[in-house]
C-alpha positions in Angstrom: 70.7 73.1 44.4 67.3 72.9 46.0 65.1 75.9 46.0 65.4 77.8 49.3 68.8 76.3 50.2 70.9 78.9 52.0 74.3 79.5 50.5 77.0 79.0 53.1 79.1 82.1 53.6 82.8 81.9 53.3 85.1 82.4 56.4 86.4 85.9 55.2 82.8 87.0 54.6 81.8 86.0 58.1 84.9 87.7 59.6 84.0 90.9 57.7 80.4 90.8 58.9 81.6 90.3 62.5 84.1 93.1 62.4 81.5 95.3 60.7 79.0 94.6 63.4 81.5 95.4 66.2 82.6 98.6 64.5 79.1 99.8 63.9 78.1 98.8 67.4 81.0 100.9 68.8 80.0 103.9 66.6 76.4 103.6 67.8 77.5 103.4 71.4 79.6 106.5 71.0 76.6 108.4 69.6 74.1 107.2 72.2 76.3 107.1 75.3 76.6 110.9 75.7 72.8 111.4 75.5 72.2 108.6 78.0 74.9 110.0 80.3 73.1 113.4 80.3 69.8 111.8 81.1 71.2 109.7 83.9 73.0 112.7 85.4 69.8 114.8 85.2 68.0 112.4 87.7 71.0 111.6 89.9 71.6 112.7 93.4 73.1 116.2 93.1 75.5 116.1 96.0 77.0 112.8 95.0 77.1 113.7 91.4 79.1 116.9 92.1 81.7 114.9 94.1 82.1 111.9 91.7 81.9 113.5 88.2 83.1 111.3 85.3 80.9 109.2 83.0 77.7 107.7 84.3 75.6 105.0 82.6 73.4 104.4 85.7 71.7 107.2 87.7 73.2 107.8 91.1 70.8 106.8 93.9 68.8 108.2 95.5 67.2 109.7 92.4 66.5 113.4 92.3 64.2 115.4 90.1 65.2 118.7 91.5 66.7 119.8 88.2 63.4 119.2 86.3 61.5 120.9 89.2 63.7 124.0 88.8 63.2 124.0 85.1 59.4 123.3 84.9 58.8 125.3 88.0 59.8 128.4 86.0 56.5 130.0 85.1 57.5 131.0 81.6 58.5 127.6 80.3 55.1 126.7 78.8 55.1 130.2 77.1 58.5 129.5 75.7 57.5 126.1 74.3 54.4 127.6 72.6 56.4 130.4 71.1 59.1 128.0 69.8 56.4 125.8 68.2 55.0 128.9 66.5 58.4 129.9 65.2 59.2 126.4 64.0 55.9 125.8 62.2 55.6 129.2 60.5 59.3 129.5 60.0 59.5 126.2 58.1 56.4 127.0 56.1 57.8 130.4 55.1 61.2 129.0 54.3 59.7 126.3 52.0 57.4 128.8 50.4 60.3 130.9 49.3 63.0 128.2 48.7 61.0 125.8 46.6 60.0 128.2 43.8 63.5 129.7 43.7 65.1 126.3 43.4 62.6 125.3 40.7 63.2 128.4 38.6 67.0 128.1 38.8 66.9 124.4 38.0 65.1 124.9 34.6 67.5 124.9 31.6 65.4 127.4 29.7 66.0 130.0 32.4 69.1 131.6 30.8 70.3 133.8 33.7 70.3 130.9 36.1 74.1 130.7 36.2 74.6 134.4 37.0 71.8 134.4 39.6 73.4 131.3 41.3 76.8 133.0 41.5 75.2 136.1 43.1 73.3 133.9 45.6 76.3 131.8 46.5 78.3 135.0 47.1 75.8 135.8 49.9 76.9 132.5 51.6 80.5 133.8 51.9 79.8 137.5 52.6 76.7 138.6 54.4 75.4 142.1 55.3 76.3 141.7 58.9 74.4 142.0 62.2 74.5 145.8 62.6 73.2 146.6 59.0 70.5 143.9 59.4 69.4 145.4 62.8 69.3 148.9 61.3 67.1 147.7 58.5 64.7 146.0 61.0 64.6 149.2 63.0 63.6 151.3 59.9 60.9 148.7 59.0 59.5 148.7 62.5 60.1 145.0 63.0 62.0 145.2 66.3 60.2 143.3 69.1 57.9 141.5 66.6 57.5 137.8 65.8 57.9 138.7 62.1 61.5 139.6 62.7 62.3 136.1 63.9 60.5 134.5 60.9 62.3 136.8 58.4 65.7 135.9 59.8 65.1 132.2 58.8 62.9 132.9 55.7 65.5 131.8 53.2 68.7 129.8 53.1 71.0 129.6 50.0 72.4 126.3 51.2 68.9 124.7 51.3 68.1 126.2 47.9 71.2 124.6 46.4 70.1 121.2 47.8 66.7 121.5 46.3 67.9 122.8 43.0 70.3 119.8 42.7 67.4 117.5 43.5 65.1 119.1 40.9 67.9 119.0 38.2 68.3 115.3 38.8 64.8 114.5 37.6 64.3 113.5 34.0 63.5 116.3 31.6 61.0 114.0 29.9 58.6 114.4 32.8 58.3 118.1 32.3 58.1 117.8 28.5 55.2 115.3 28.8 53.4 117.5 31.2 53.7 120.5 28.9 52.3 118.5 26.0 49.3 117.9 28.2 48.9 121.6 28.7 50.4 121.9 32.2 52.0 125.2 33.3 55.0 125.7 35.5 53.0 125.9 38.7 51.2 122.6 38.0 54.5 120.9 37.0 56.2 122.0 40.2 53.3 121.1 42.5 52.1 117.9 40.8 55.3 116.4 39.4 58.5 117.9 40.9 57.5 118.1 44.5 56.1 114.6 44.9 59.3 113.2 43.4 61.5 115.3 45.8 60.0 114.2 49.2 63.4 113.2 50.5 65.0 116.5 49.8 62.0 118.4 51.2 62.3 116.3 54.4 66.0 117.2 54.7 65.3 120.9 54.3 62.4 120.8 56.7 64.6 119.1 59.3 67.5 121.5 58.8 65.2 124.6 59.2 63.2 123.1 62.1 66.4 122.2 64.1 68.0 125.6 63.3 64.9 127.5 64.6 64.5 125.3 67.6 68.1 125.8 68.8 68.3 129.5 68.0 68.4 132.0 70.8 70.8 134.7 69.7 68.5 136.2 67.1 65.6 136.3 69.6 67.9 137.9 72.3 68.7 140.7 69.8 65.3 141.5 68.3 62.8 140.6 71.1 62.4 142.6 74.3 58.9 141.4 75.1 59.2 138.2 77.3 55.9 137.0 76.1 57.4 136.4 72.6 60.6 134.7 73.8 61.4 131.1 72.6 62.1 128.2 74.9 65.9 128.6 74.5 66.0 132.1 76.0 64.0 131.0 79.0 66.2 128.0 79.6 69.2 130.3 79.3 67.7 132.5 81.9 67.0 129.6 84.2 70.7 128.6 83.9 71.9 132.2 84.6 69.6 132.5 87.6 70.8 129.3 89.2 74.4 130.4 88.6 73.7 133.6 90.4 72.0 131.8 93.3 75.0 129.5 93.7 77.3 132.6 94.0 75.0 134.4 96.4 74.1 131.3 98.5 75.8 130.8 101.9 75.8 127.1 101.3 77.7 127.1 98.0 78.3 123.3 97.8 74.6 122.4 97.7 73.8 125.4 95.4 76.5 124.4 93.0 75.3 120.8 93.0 71.8 121.9 92.1 73.2 124.1 89.4 74.9 121.0 87.9 71.7 119.1 88.0 69.8 122.0 86.3 72.4 122.1 83.5 71.7 118.4 82.7 67.9 118.9 83.0 68.0 121.9 80.6 69.9 119.8 78.1 67.3 117.1 78.1 64.4 119.5 78.0 65.9 121.4 75.0 66.9 118.3 72.9 64.2 115.8 73.7 61.5 117.1 71.2 64.0 117.1 68.3 65.2 113.6 69.3 61.6 112.3 69.2 61.0 113.8 65.7 64.3 112.8 64.1 63.7 109.1 63.8 60.6 109.7 61.6 62.6 111.8 59.1 65.8 109.7 59.2 64.8 107.4 56.3 64.4 110.5 54.1 67.5 112.3 55.6 70.2 110.0 54.2 68.7 109.8 50.7 68.0 113.5 50.5 71.4 114.7 51.7 73.3 112.5 49.2 71.5 113.9 46.2 74.0 115.4 43.8 77.0 113.6 45.3 77.2 111.2 42.4 77.3 112.4 38.8 76.7 110.4 35.7 
């Protein structure tokens, strides 16, 4: 056989590839179609959209940006975005600062109480202290209506720690032994050896924490009274509630309800677009990191 000659695929193989492509195409369409539908509806004609309903892959002409005007016309939207970015950046940094050392210590075989500590920490995943005790603790500490209260609520996650611990345990022990022979301490081993080899898991944890903080509004609604500290989700919720009230108080209910529908779609796009833009850059690490520990041996 000449070098570079392409091996002809068998008929069953070609059938399998064709079916595989069709199935994956349908799965991809099912994932992307709802997002595209929401975007098309957000710029569609509100009165026609309210009458037709159903699934839309093409915006209904004439196009209308009234929903986005209602959202971005709200004077606190920019403040909400800046606050959310603050919570995401510092929340992710604090979470990693606490989670990484904990996972490293519990992954070391020479740390004898690791099993007991892990059982205690996993217990907190099943039974938490509850909302009211946590609120009372924050009141006693003077953390109500402070940014620190939001950061502390997302400062540590046992689930994320388990993922990182499993990732660290999967690395060869010979790496640590070689580093110790060269005089490295635990901090140097963790920073210079363990973390560079665990970038996929760190990317997964970062994505989990960032998305959780970005979508969170309930915690802020409980602990924050000062509107200047509200995240974007609380302001978007307020926009939606205000438009709902206007539709009930308006004399022309049909047009008000149509605008309310448009605002709902616009809010969905505004709230999810930043995360959708970031996710593709972390996707290549996401699959590898989330599968760590799934195969033994």
